N, C-alpha and C positions, 0 to 999 in steps of 0.2 A: 207125212205120217201115213203109215199103212193102215188098212182096214183090219182091226183086230179079229173080226169074224173070219176074214179070209186067211189070216195066219193060223187060226185054230183049225179051220176046216180043210185048208190046203197047204199044210206046212212044207211038203215036198216041193210044191210049185214055187213057194217063196224062197226056199233054199236054193233052188236051181237059178232063180233070178238074181239072188245076191251073189252066188258064185260066179255068174256071168259078169258081174260088176267087180270082180276081184275082192269081194267081201266075204269073210269067213262065215259060212252058213250056220256054224255052231251057235251064233247069236239067236237063231230061231228057237233052238232047243232051250237055251238059257231063258229066253222070254217066256216060253210055254211053261217051264217049271215054275217060275215066279208067278206067272199068271194063274196057274192052278192053285198055288198057295193063297194068292190074293182072293180068288173066288171063294175058296173054302172058308177063309177067315172072314170075308164079307158076310157070308151066310151065318157064321157063328156070331158075328157082331150084331146082326139083325135079330137073331134069336135071343141073344143075351139081353139086348136092350128091351125087347118085348117082354121078357121075363121080369126085368127090373120094373117095368111099367105096371105089370100085374101085381107085383109085390107091393108097390106103392099104393095102388088102388085098394089093396086088401089091408092097408094100414100095418103091414109087417115091416116096421121101420128099420130094425137092425138088419134083417135079411136084405132089405132094399139097399141099405148103405153098402153092405158087402158086395152086392151085385153091381152097384154103381162103380166101385173100385175095379171090379173085373171088366166092366165096360170100358173104363178109361185105359186099362192096360191093353185090351184088344184094339182099341182105337189107335193107340200109339204104335202098336205093331203093324196095324193095317196101313198107317201113314208111311211107315218105313218101306213096306212092301210096295205100296203104290208108287213111291218115288223111284225105287229100283226098277219097277215094271216100266214106268214111263221112260227112264233113262235108256233101257234096252230097246224100247220101241223106237225112240227117236234116233238111235244110231243106225237103224235099218234104212238104206236108201230105197228109192223107188225102183222096183224091178223093171227090166226092159219089157216092152210089148212083145208079144209072141213072135212077130215077124222080124224083129231086130236081129241082125247078124251077131253071132257070138264071136268075140275076139278079145285078145288080151289088152291091147293098147292101140294107139293111133296108127301104128304100122299096119294094122289089119283093117283099117277103114277102106271102103271100096269107092272108087271113082265111078259115078253113075253116067256122067257125060262131060264132054268138053265143048264149050260154046264160044264162038267168035274167032277172029283171025288175029294171031299175034303180029305185032308191028315188025316190019322189016327194017331193022336199024343196024347200020354198019358198025357203029361204036357206041352202044348204049351206055349212058352214064347213070349212076345212082342218084336218087332224088336229092340227097344232101349236097352233092357236088353242084347240081343245077341250082338249087334254091339258095345256097350260100352265095353263089356268084350273082344271083339276081336280088339278093337281100330280102328273101321271103320267109326264111326260117332262121331263128337265132337261138341256138342252144347254149352258146357260151355265156351270153348275158343272163339267160335264165338260170344257169348253174350258179352264177354269183349270188342270186337272191333266193333260189329255191333248192339248189343241189342238182344232182344228176337226174336224168330222165324227166326233164321239163323243157319246154321250148316256147318261144314267142312265134306265133304265126302272124305274118304281117302283109300289108299291102294288098295286092290283087289276090293273094292266097287266102287272106281273111275274108275277102268278098266272095271267093269261091265257096268257103264254108257255108255262108248264109244262102248261097244259091243252091247248094246241095240240100240244106235243110228245107228250103222252099219246095224243091223237086220231090223230096220224100213225103212231105206233108200233103202236097197236091195229089200225088199218086195214091196214097193211102186213103185220103178223104173221099176219093172216087169210089172206094169200097166200103164206105160208111164207117171209117175210123174217126173217132173223136179226138181232135188235137188237145194236148194237155202239156203243161210245164209243171212237173211234180217237185216236191221237196227233195233235196239231196242229202239231208240229215234225217235219219229215221230211228225210232226207238228199238230196244233190244227185242221186244216181242215181235215186231214186224220183220226184222232181219232173221230172227230164228224161224218164224213161221214160213218164210220163203225158202228155208232149207240150207242156210249158209253158215250156220254156227256150230252144229253138233259135231262135225268131224274135222274141225280145223278152222282157225281164224287168222292164219298167217297173212292172207291176202287183203284183209279188211282193215281199214283205218277206224280206230275207236277213240272217242273223246270221253275218257273216264269221268271227268268232272261233271259232265251232263248225261253220261251213259247213253250217248247217241253214236250212231254209226254213219259214216259217209258211204253212199251207195257206189257199188262197182258197176252197176247197170241200172237203168231206171225201172226195169221190171220189179226191182226190190221195193220201190215205193208205189208203183202202180197196183201191184197185186193186193197189198193191204188196204187200198182205198175202200174196198167193199167188205172189210172184215166184219163178221157177225151180221151180214145182210143176206136176205133171201130174194132172189129174182123170180119174176113170173117167167114161165118158159117162153112166152111170146116175146119177151124182151131180150132174148138171147139169139145169136151171139152179141155180146157187148165188146166192141173193139176200140182200142185206144192207140194213138200214135203220139209218142212223147219225145220231148227234147230235154236233155239234161247234161250237165257236166258230171263225169264219173271219175272215181278214184280207186286205184289198185296199188298195192304194195309191190306187185311183181316179185314176190318173195321166192317163187320157184323157178325164176328164169335163169338163175345161175350164170350171169354174165352175158346172156344173149341180148343182141340188139341194144346195147347200152348207149349207142350214139343215135342221134336223130329222134324222130317222133313215132317210130313204129311200135315201140313197147315202152309206154310212159306211165307215170303215176297219175296224171290228170289228162283227161281227154273228153271231148264232146261226142255225144251219140244220139242218134234218132232211133227209137225202139218201138216196135209194134207189140201189142199185147192183146190177147183175146180171151174172153170168158165164154164158155159154151157148154152144151150138153155132152155127156159121154158119147152119145150116138153120132155127134157131128164133129168130134174133136180131131179125128184123123183127116177128114176133109178140110177142116180149118187149118191143120198143119200144112197140107198141100197148098192151100191158098197163101199162107205166109211165105212158103218157099217160092211160089210163082211170082209174088210181088217182089221178092228179093232179086229174082232173075230178071224181072221186067226192068227194075232200076239199073241193073248192070247192062242190060241190052240197050236201054235208053242212052246210057253214057258210052255205048259202043266199046266196052271193055271186055277183053277175053277172060274167061273164067272157067272153072270146073266145079261140079257139084259132087260132094262126098256124102256117102251114106255112113254114118258114124256107128262103129261097132259097140257092143255092150261095155267093153272094158274102158272105153273112152268117153262114156257118158258121165256127166256130173251126178251128184246125189239126187236132185229133184227130177231129172229128165228120164222119161221112159222111152223116148225116141228122139233122134236129132239128125239134122242135115247141116252141113257146112258148105259155104261157098268160098273158094280161094281164087283171088284175082291173079292173073299173070302180071308179074312185075319184072320187066326186062333188064332193069339196072341192078337187080339183086344178084347175089352169088358171083361177085366179081365181074359183072357184065354178061354173064351167061344166062341170067334170068332164072326165076323160079316162081312157083305158085305160093302165095301167102294168104292166110285166112283173113277175110274181110267181113263175113257174115256167118251167123248160125241161127237156127230156129229149132226150138225144142217143144215137145209135148210133155208137160209134167202131170198129165191126167188129173187125178184128184188128190195128189200128194200134198201140194201146197194148200189146196182148198180145204182139206180136213184140218190142217193146222190153223187156218184163218177162219174156219167155220163159215164158209161161203156156200150157200145152197141155192137151189131153185125148186119151185113147185111144179111137179109134172101135171099133165092134163087131169089126172084123177086126184090132184091135191096132195100127193105124197112128196115130202121134202127129200131131195137127193143132193149130193155134193156135185158142184160144177166141175168141169175140166178147165185147166188154165194153160195157155200157150204163150210163147214169146218168140220174137224174131227180130234180128237186126235189120233196120232200114239202111242206115249208114253209120259206121264207126268213122267219124270224120277224118281223123289223122290218117288212117289206113287208106281211105278213099282218095285223099289228096295225094298220097304217095303213088297209088295206082294210076291216077290221072297224069301226074307229072312224068312218070317213067314211060307210060304208053304214048303220051302226046308230046314228048320232047322232039325237038327238031335239030338237024345238023348245025344250025346257026346258034344253038344254045338257048332258044326260046321255048315256050310251052304253048301249044295250041289249046284253046278252050273248047271242050266238047260242045257240039251244036246245041245240046239240050240246056246248056248253062249260059249260052251267049246272050240270050235275051235278058236274064236276070243280072248278069255282070256288065253288060253293055260293051264288051270287048270280045275280039276273036282270038287274041293272042296276048300272052304275058311275056314282056321283053324287058 
């Protein structure tokens, strides 16, 4: 949710930000028109109610009754305006930060750097060819009980998942992140407050009987944890590292990656989440990105960092970086980069909806800034490891950083 005062005082700035996100800026004018009517009617309501009170105190019963009916009518009109005003406000996404590059879509994202050495493989195979031969991933049996885009992860690969979780937890805890396992079912207010319902629900699994939603990323349940709370400034930043299973319909994937576990309806994820002050949020964003890169470098996986342009930002994000891992078995063995991480600064957009604040040194309450970042999306990390660590003999080397947890050096 945007700051109403900012919309009123700087409408052109808000329009520019919405246009950069491919949203019709006319919504700002529509909001301001309704907002002006709402403010005028609010004043009239207050004045009419005060007059009604005076008439009642003066024992002018009949006049007071007529005024009471007028108050009721104004109150009903005011409620209608308030609803329309809120609906318009909620459809406005978070504008990009000033430094974010303007671009229409993902084609205009910028590569900031490429890191690591791509493996020299004579005949790279894709991960499904390797894992089906080794009995590590079974999508056929999963399809029998769950349908398409599900899979069983088995044997040493299941052990690798837990080794990855352990690595992510230890790395984040060194930076004062608090480990947490959150709920994966959340109520409508929480999902809405995180900014995922106003402009489309196609990706989200909903349980109508209970009016609960399955999370698509654990940030959706971590953010609302402090709903309606106020932090002391000295207690910020508050950082969490969470593990959860996540669920997505993949409604917009249009037949992409239908086989295997790269784009599935259910997957496990380790997510970083930070609550901080506005002054520190950009530095906190850089910290999240640095931890994502540290994890990739610890696993010795080649990757690139992308600066995400305005048109490719989701509604809550004001700035975002992605990491894409090199996967040599993709694209028919020619290899390609595929997304494994993202980190976003949502500024105060989610905090306003959640009513999460902090008290400044002078005791003034202000909204916090909230940020999120992938530690590991497990399925995609397994793919990156399998394809980069495959051997000519058809086995998979285990990254050195995981060998201690797994107790093996190779999967055969």
